[in-house]
N, CA, C and O atoms as a GROMACS GRO file, in nm:
protein
  360
    1UNK      N    1  -1.532   1.403   0.279
    1UNK     CA    2  -1.416   1.333   0.330
    1UNK      C    3  -1.431   1.317   0.481
    1UNK      O    4  -1.454   1.414   0.552
    2UNK      N    5  -1.418   1.194   0.530
    2UNK     CA    6  -1.427   1.166   0.673
    2UNK      C    7  -1.296   1.203   0.741
    2UNK      O    8  -1.190   1.208   0.678
    3UNK      N    9  -1.304   1.229   0.871
    3UNK     CA   10  -1.183   1.261   0.948
    3UNK      C   11  -1.098   1.136   0.966
    3UNK      O   12  -1.146   1.032   1.009
    4UNK      N   13  -0.969   1.148   0.931
    4UNK     CA   14  -0.875   1.038   0.949
    4UNK      C   15  -0.827   1.044   1.094
    4UNK      O   16  -0.753   1.136   1.131
    5UNK      N   17  -0.868   0.947   1.174
    5UNK     CA   18  -0.844   0.955   1.319
    5UNK      C   19  -0.762   0.841   1.376
    5UNK      O   20  -0.721   0.846   1.492
    6UNK      N   21  -0.736   0.738   1.296
    6UNK     CA   22  -0.673   0.617   1.348
    6UNK      C   23  -0.572   0.564   1.248
    6UNK      O   24  -0.588   0.582   1.127
    7UNK      N   25  -0.468   0.500   1.298
    7UNK     CA   26  -0.370   0.434   1.210
    7UNK      C   27  -0.396   0.285   1.215
    7UNK      O   28  -0.400   0.225   1.323
    8UNK      N   29  -0.414   0.226   1.099
    8UNK     CA   30  -0.433   0.081   1.087
    8UNK      C   31  -0.320   0.022   1.004
    8UNK      O   32  -0.262   0.089   0.918
    9UNK      N   33  -0.292  -0.104   1.032
    9UNK     CA   34  -0.189  -0.179   0.958
    9UNK      C   35  -0.258  -0.277   0.864
    9UNK      O   36  -0.357  -0.341   0.901
   10UNK      N   37  -0.204  -0.288   0.742
   10UNK     CA   38  -0.258  -0.378   0.641
   10UNK      C   39  -0.146  -0.466   0.586
   10UNK      O   40  -0.069  -0.421   0.500
   11UNK      N   41  -0.134  -0.590   0.633
   11UNK     CA   42  -0.033  -0.682   0.575
   11UNK      C   43  -0.071  -0.714   0.431
   11UNK      O   44  -0.189  -0.716   0.396
   12UNK      N   45   0.030  -0.740   0.347
   12UNK     CA   46   0.004  -0.778   0.209
   12UNK      C   47   0.113  -0.873   0.161
   12UNK      O   48   0.218  -0.886   0.225
   13UNK      N   49   0.088  -0.938   0.050
   13UNK     CA   50   0.185  -1.030  -0.009
   13UNK      C   51   0.262  -0.956  -0.119
   13UNK      O   52   0.206  -0.870  -0.187
   14UNK      N   53   0.388  -0.990  -0.135
   14UNK     CA   54   0.467  -0.932  -0.243
   14UNK      C   55   0.430  -1.005  -0.370
   14UNK      O   56   0.478  -1.114  -0.398
   15UNK      N   57   0.341  -0.941  -0.448
   15UNK     CA   58   0.291  -0.994  -0.574
   15UNK      C   59   0.294  -0.882  -0.677
   15UNK      O   60   0.298  -0.764  -0.641
   16UNK      N   61   0.293  -0.918  -0.805
   16UNK     CA   62   0.294  -0.815  -0.909
   16UNK      C   63   0.181  -0.715  -0.886
   16UNK      O   64   0.203  -0.594  -0.893
   17UNK      N   65   0.060  -0.765  -0.859
   17UNK     CA   66  -0.055  -0.680  -0.829
   17UNK      C   67  -0.140  -0.747  -0.722
   17UNK      O   68  -0.148  -0.869  -0.715
   18UNK      N   69  -0.204  -0.663  -0.639
   18UNK     CA   70  -0.291  -0.715  -0.534
   18UNK      C   71  -0.391  -0.606  -0.496
   18UNK      O   72  -0.375  -0.490  -0.533
   19UNK      N   73  -0.493  -0.646  -0.422
   19UNK     CA   74  -0.597  -0.556  -0.376
   19UNK      C   75  -0.597  -0.553  -0.224
   19UNK      O   76  -0.577  -0.657  -0.160
   20UNK      N   77  -0.621  -0.436  -0.166
   20UNK     CA   78  -0.642  -0.422  -0.022
   20UNK      C   79  -0.773  -0.348  -0.002
   20UNK      O   80  -0.805  -0.254  -0.074
   21UNK      N   81  -0.849  -0.391   0.097
   21UNK     CA   82  -0.972  -0.321   0.134
   21UNK      C   83  -0.939  -0.215   0.238
   21UNK      O   84  -0.908  -0.248   0.353
   22UNK      N   85  -0.945  -0.088   0.198
   22UNK     CA   86  -0.911   0.023   0.286
   22UNK      C   87  -1.033   0.110   0.309
   22UNK      O   88  -1.113   0.130   0.217
   23UNK      N   89  -1.050   0.164   0.430
   23UNK     CA   90  -1.161   0.255   0.454
   23UNK      C   91  -1.147   0.383   0.373
   23UNK      O   92  -1.039   0.441   0.366
   24UNK      N   93  -1.256   0.426   0.314
   24UNK     CA   94  -1.270   0.555   0.245
   24UNK      C   95  -1.146   0.621   0.192
   24UNK      O   96  -1.080   0.570   0.102
   25UNK      N   97  -1.112   0.737   0.250
   25UNK     CA   98  -1.000   0.819   0.204
   25UNK      C   99  -0.870   0.785   0.275
   25UNK      O  100  -0.791   0.874   0.306
   26UNK      N  101  -0.847   0.659   0.302
   26UNK     CA  102  -0.726   0.618   0.373
   26UNK      C  103  -0.602   0.680   0.309
   26UNK      O  104  -0.591   0.686   0.187
   27UNK      N  105  -0.511   0.726   0.394
   27UNK     CA  106  -0.388   0.788   0.347
   27UNK      C  107  -0.270   0.702   0.390
   27UNK      O  108  -0.248   0.681   0.509
   28UNK      N  109  -0.194   0.651   0.293
   28UNK     CA  110  -0.079   0.567   0.324
   28UNK      C  111   0.026   0.652   0.393
   28UNK      O  112   0.064   0.759   0.346
   29UNK      N  113   0.074   0.601   0.509
   29UNK     CA  114   0.175   0.671   0.587
   29UNK      C  115   0.314   0.608   0.575
   29UNK      O  116   0.415   0.677   0.572
   30UNK      N  117   0.315   0.474   0.568
   30UNK     CA  118   0.444   0.404   0.571
   30UNK      C  119   0.424   0.263   0.517
   30UNK      O  120   0.317   0.205   0.528
   31UNK      N  121   0.532   0.210   0.458
   31UNK     CA  122   0.534   0.070   0.413
   31UNK      C  123   0.668   0.013   0.457
   31UNK      O  124   0.772   0.074   0.434
   32UNK      N  125   0.665  -0.105   0.519
   32UNK     CA  126   0.788  -0.168   0.567
   32UNK      C  127   0.762  -0.316   0.595
   32UNK      O  128   0.647  -0.361   0.598
   33UNK      N  129   0.871  -0.388   0.614
   33UNK     CA  130   0.861  -0.527   0.657
   33UNK      C  131   0.844  -0.528   0.809
   33UNK      O  132   0.914  -0.456   0.880
   34UNK      N  133   0.751  -0.609   0.857
   34UNK     CA  134   0.739  -0.633   1.001
   34UNK      C  135   0.759  -0.782   1.019
   34UNK      O  136   0.674  -0.863   0.981
   35UNK      N  137   0.871  -0.817   1.078
   35UNK     CA  138   0.920  -0.954   1.081
   35UNK      C  139   0.935  -0.998   0.936
   35UNK      O  140   1.017  -0.940   0.865
   36UNK      N  141   0.862  -1.096   0.889
   36UNK     CA  142   0.880  -1.139   0.750
   36UNK      C  143   0.762  -1.101   0.661
   36UNK      O  144   0.748  -1.153   0.550
   37UNK      N  145   0.677  -1.010   0.708
   37UNK     CA  146   0.556  -0.973   0.635
   37UNK      C  147   0.560  -0.827   0.592
   37UNK      O  148   0.582  -0.739   0.676
   38UNK      N  149   0.538  -0.798   0.463
   38UNK     CA  150   0.527  -0.658   0.422
   38UNK      C  151   0.394  -0.601   0.473
   38UNK      O  152   0.290  -0.666   0.466
   39UNK      N  153   0.400  -0.477   0.524
   39UNK     CA  154   0.282  -0.413   0.578
   39UNK      C  155   0.273  -0.269   0.531
   39UNK      O  156   0.374  -0.203   0.508
   40UNK      N  157   0.151  -0.222   0.518
   40UNK     CA  158   0.121  -0.084   0.484
   40UNK      C  159   0.046  -0.025   0.604
   40UNK      O  160  -0.049  -0.085   0.653
   41UNK      N  161   0.090   0.092   0.652
   41UNK     CA  162   0.021   0.162   0.758
   41UNK      C  163  -0.048   0.282   0.697
   41UNK      O  164   0.011   0.356   0.618
   42UNK      N  165  -0.175   0.302   0.734
   42UNK     CA  166  -0.252   0.412   0.676
   42UNK      C  167  -0.333   0.482   0.784
   42UNK      O  168  -0.380   0.420   0.879
   43UNK      N  169  -0.348   0.612   0.768
   43UNK     CA  170  -0.442   0.688   0.850
   43UNK      C  171  -0.580   0.665   0.790
   43UNK      O  172  -0.601   0.680   0.670
   44UNK      N  173  -0.674   0.628   0.876
   44UNK     CA  174  -0.808   0.592   0.827
   44UNK      C  175  -0.916   0.658   0.912
   44UNK      O  176  -0.892   0.701   1.024
   45UNK      N  177  -1.034   0.665   0.855
   45UNK     CA  178  -1.156   0.698   0.927
   45UNK      C  179  -1.225   0.563   0.950
   45UNK      O  180  -1.284   0.508   0.857
   46UNK      N  181  -1.218   0.509   1.072
   46UNK     CA  182  -1.266   0.372   1.097
   46UNK      C  183  -1.410   0.346   1.054
   46UNK      O  184  -1.444   0.232   1.020
   47UNK      N  185  -1.495   0.448   1.055
   47UNK     CA  186  -1.636   0.427   1.019
   47UNK      C  187  -1.664   0.444   0.870
   47UNK      O  188  -1.778   0.425   0.827
   48UNK      N  189  -1.563   0.478   0.792
   48UNK     CA  190  -1.582   0.499   0.648
   48UNK      C  191  -1.609   0.366   0.578
   48UNK      O  192  -1.565   0.260   0.623
   49UNK      N  193  -1.680   0.373   0.468
   49UNK     CA  194  -1.704   0.254   0.387
   49UNK      C  195  -1.571   0.202   0.334
   49UNK      O  196  -1.481   0.279   0.301
   50UNK      N  197  -1.559   0.071   0.327
   50UNK     CA  198  -1.437   0.008   0.277
   50UNK      C  199  -1.439   0.007   0.125
   50UNK      O  200  -1.540  -0.024   0.062
   51UNK      N  201  -1.325   0.042   0.068
   51UNK     CA  202  -1.312   0.047  -0.078
   51UNK      C  203  -1.194  -0.041  -0.119
   51UNK      O  204  -1.085  -0.025  -0.064
   52UNK      N  205  -1.212  -0.132  -0.214
   52UNK     CA  206  -1.098  -0.211  -0.261
   52UNK      C  207  -1.002  -0.123  -0.340
   52UNK      O  208  -1.043  -0.048  -0.428
   53UNK      N  209  -0.873  -0.131  -0.307
   53UNK     CA  210  -0.770  -0.051  -0.373
   53UNK      C  211  -0.668  -0.143  -0.438
   53UNK      O  212  -0.629  -0.245  -0.380
   54UNK      N  213  -0.626  -0.108  -0.556
   54UNK     CA  214  -0.533  -0.190  -0.634
   54UNK      C  215  -0.390  -0.136  -0.623
   54UNK      O  216  -0.366  -0.016  -0.641
   55UNK      N  217  -0.296  -0.226  -0.592
   55UNK     CA  218  -0.156  -0.192  -0.576
   55UNK      C  219  -0.070  -0.284  -0.662
   55UNK      O  220  -0.115  -0.388  -0.708
   56UNK      N  221   0.055  -0.244  -0.681
   56UNK     CA  222   0.153  -0.326  -0.752
   56UNK      C  223   0.286  -0.316  -0.679
   56UNK      O  224   0.318  -0.212  -0.621
   57UNK      N  225   0.363  -0.424  -0.682
   57UNK     CA  226   0.497  -0.426  -0.627
   57UNK      C  227   0.594  -0.456  -0.740
   57UNK      O  228   0.571  -0.547  -0.820
   58UNK      N  229   0.702  -0.379  -0.746
   58UNK     CA  230   0.806  -0.402  -0.846
   58UNK      C  231   0.941  -0.401  -0.778
   58UNK      O  232   0.965  -0.326  -0.684
   59UNK      N  233   1.029  -0.485  -0.827
   59UNK     CA  234   1.166  -0.486  -0.780
   59UNK      C  235   1.248  -0.384  -0.858
   59UNK      O  236   1.209  -0.341  -0.966
   60UNK      N  237   1.360  -0.346  -0.800
   60UNK     CA  238   1.451  -0.256  -0.869
   60UNK      C  239   1.493  -0.318  -1.001
   60UNK      O  240   1.530  -0.435  -1.006
   61UNK      N  241   1.487  -0.240  -1.108
   61UNK     CA  242   1.521  -0.289  -1.242
   61UNK      C  243   1.403  -0.345  -1.319
   61UNK      O  244   1.416  -0.376  -1.437
   62UNK      N  245   1.288  -0.359  -1.254
   62UNK     CA  246   1.169  -0.410  -1.322
   62UNK      C  247   1.093  -0.295  -1.387
   62UNK      O  248   1.114  -0.179  -1.353
   63UNK      N  249   1.005  -0.328  -1.480
   63UNK     CA  250   0.927  -0.224  -1.548
   63UNK      C  251   0.821  -0.166  -1.453
   63UNK      O  252   0.771  -0.235  -1.364
   64UNK      N  253   0.789  -0.040  -1.475
   64UNK     CA  254   0.689   0.028  -1.393
   64UNK      C  255   0.549  -0.015  -1.434
   64UNK      O  256   0.524  -0.043  -1.551
   65UNK      N  257   0.455  -0.022  -1.338
   65UNK     CA  258   0.317  -0.054  -1.373
   65UNK      C  259   0.252   0.067  -1.440
   65UNK      O  260   0.256   0.177  -1.386
   66UNK      N  261   0.194   0.046  -1.554
   66UNK     CA  262   0.132   0.154  -1.631
   66UNK      C  263   0.014   0.214  -1.556
   66UNK      O  264  -0.074   0.142  -1.509
   67UNK      N  265   0.012   0.346  -1.545
   67UNK     CA  266  -0.100   0.416  -1.485
   67UNK      C  267  -0.098   0.424  -1.334
   67UNK      O  268  -0.193   0.476  -1.275
   68UNK      N  269   0.005   0.375  -1.269
   68UNK     CA  270   0.012   0.377  -1.123
   68UNK      C  271   0.114   0.480  -1.077
   68UNK      O  272   0.204   0.519  -1.153
   69UNK      N  273   0.100   0.525  -0.952
   69UNK     CA  274   0.197   0.619  -0.896
   69UNK      C  275   0.272   0.556  -0.778
   69UNK      O  276   0.219   0.468  -0.709
   70UNK      N  277   0.395   0.600  -0.758
   70UNK     CA  278   0.480   0.546  -0.652
   70UNK      C  279   0.426   0.586  -0.515
   70UNK      O  280   0.392   0.702  -0.492
   71UNK      N  281   0.420   0.489  -0.424
   71UNK     CA  282   0.372   0.514  -0.288
   71UNK      C  283   0.487   0.506  -0.189
   71UNK      O  284   0.500   0.592  -0.101
   72UNK      N  285   0.571   0.404  -0.202
   72UNK     CA  286   0.678   0.384  -0.104
   72UNK      C  287   0.780   0.285  -0.158
   72UNK      O  288   0.752   0.208  -0.251
   73UNK      N  289   0.897   0.288  -0.098
   73UNK     CA  290   1.002   0.190  -0.124
   73UNK      C  291   1.035   0.124   0.008
   73UNK      O  292   1.047   0.191   0.111
   74UNK      N  293   1.050  -0.009   0.008
   74UNK     CA  294   1.083  -0.081   0.131
   74UNK      C  295   1.179  -0.193   0.098
   74UNK      O  296   1.188  -0.236  -0.017
   75UNK      N  297   1.252  -0.240   0.199
   75UNK     CA  298   1.351  -0.344   0.172
   75UNK      C  299   1.319  -0.474   0.245
   75UNK      O  300   1.261  -0.475   0.354
   76UNK      N  301   1.358  -0.580   0.180
   76UNK     CA  302   1.350  -0.715   0.232
   76UNK      C  303   1.483  -0.778   0.191
   76UNK      O  304   1.489  -0.852   0.092
   77UNK      N  305   1.591  -0.749   0.267
   77UNK     CA  306   1.725  -0.788   0.221
   77UNK      C  307   1.728  -0.931   0.168
   77UNK      O  308   1.676  -1.023   0.232
   78UNK      N  309   1.790  -0.949   0.052
   78UNK     CA  310   1.870  -0.853  -0.023
   78UNK      C  311   1.790  -0.771  -0.124
   78UNK      O  312   1.849  -0.703  -0.208
   79UNK      N  313   1.658  -0.776  -0.118
   79UNK     CA  314   1.574  -0.709  -0.218
   79UNK      C  315   1.529  -0.571  -0.173
   79UNK      O  316   1.513  -0.546  -0.054
   80UNK      N  317   1.508  -0.483  -0.270
   80UNK     CA  318   1.444  -0.354  -0.248
   80UNK      C  319   1.319  -0.353  -0.336
   80UNK      O  320   1.328  -0.375  -0.457
   81UNK      N  321   1.204  -0.326  -0.275
   81UNK     CA  322   1.076  -0.328  -0.344
   81UNK      C  323   1.018  -0.189  -0.353
   81UNK      O  324   1.048  -0.102  -0.271
   82UNK      N  325   0.935  -0.166  -0.454
   82UNK     CA  326   0.871  -0.038  -0.477
   82UNK      C  327   0.721  -0.062  -0.490
   82UNK      O  328   0.676  -0.138  -0.575
   83UNK      N  329   0.644   0.005  -0.404
   83UNK     CA  330   0.500  -0.012  -0.402
   83UNK      C  331   0.434   0.101  -0.482
   83UNK      O  332   0.466   0.219  -0.463
   84UNK      N  333   0.343   0.064  -0.570
   84UNK     CA  334   0.270   0.159  -0.655
   84UNK      C  335   0.120   0.141  -0.630
   84UNK      O  336   0.073   0.032  -0.601
   85UNK      N  337   0.046   0.252  -0.644
   85UNK     CA  338  -0.098   0.250  -0.631
   85UNK      C  339  -0.160   0.294  -0.763
   85UNK      O  340  -0.112   0.387  -0.828
   86UNK      N  341  -0.267   0.227  -0.800
   86UNK     CA  342  -0.341   0.267  -0.919
   86UNK      C  343  -0.440   0.377  -0.882
   86UNK      O  344  -0.471   0.393  -0.764
   87UNK      N  345  -0.491   0.452  -0.977
   87UNK     CA  346  -0.582   0.563  -0.945
   87UNK      C  347  -0.692   0.518  -0.849
   87UNK      O  348  -0.750   0.411  -0.863
   88UNK      N  349  -0.718   0.606  -0.752
   88UNK     CA  350  -0.817   0.575  -0.650
   88UNK      C  351  -0.757   0.503  -0.532
   88UNK      O  352  -0.827   0.478  -0.434
   89UNK      N  353  -0.628   0.469  -0.539
   89UNK     CA  354  -0.563   0.398  -0.428
   89UNK      C  355  -0.456   0.484  -0.366
   89UNK      O  356  -0.396   0.570  -0.429
   90UNK      N  357  -0.434   0.456  -0.237
   90UNK     CA  358  -0.323   0.518  -0.164
   90UNK      C  359  -0.335   0.664  -0.160
   90UNK      O  360  -0.249   0.731  -0.103
   0.00000   0.00000   0.00000
């Protein structure tokens, strides 16, 4: 495991499922809207190999993505979104 030394921001689209390229053992710290864009902030080891990670976004009242774990909840008024990561992500 590489040392997590830096915080990076990863903008993403609100989609049922999407992929983000994150360095190695990136650790998700926070998810929120920045202006009109949803973003994920993670502690990373900048020199680590990049690994594609699979995520899902669900609205309140929607079904949970099978096999994924909850990472964060964020709001985009009037909506509240829930971000999930599949194994190996987040």
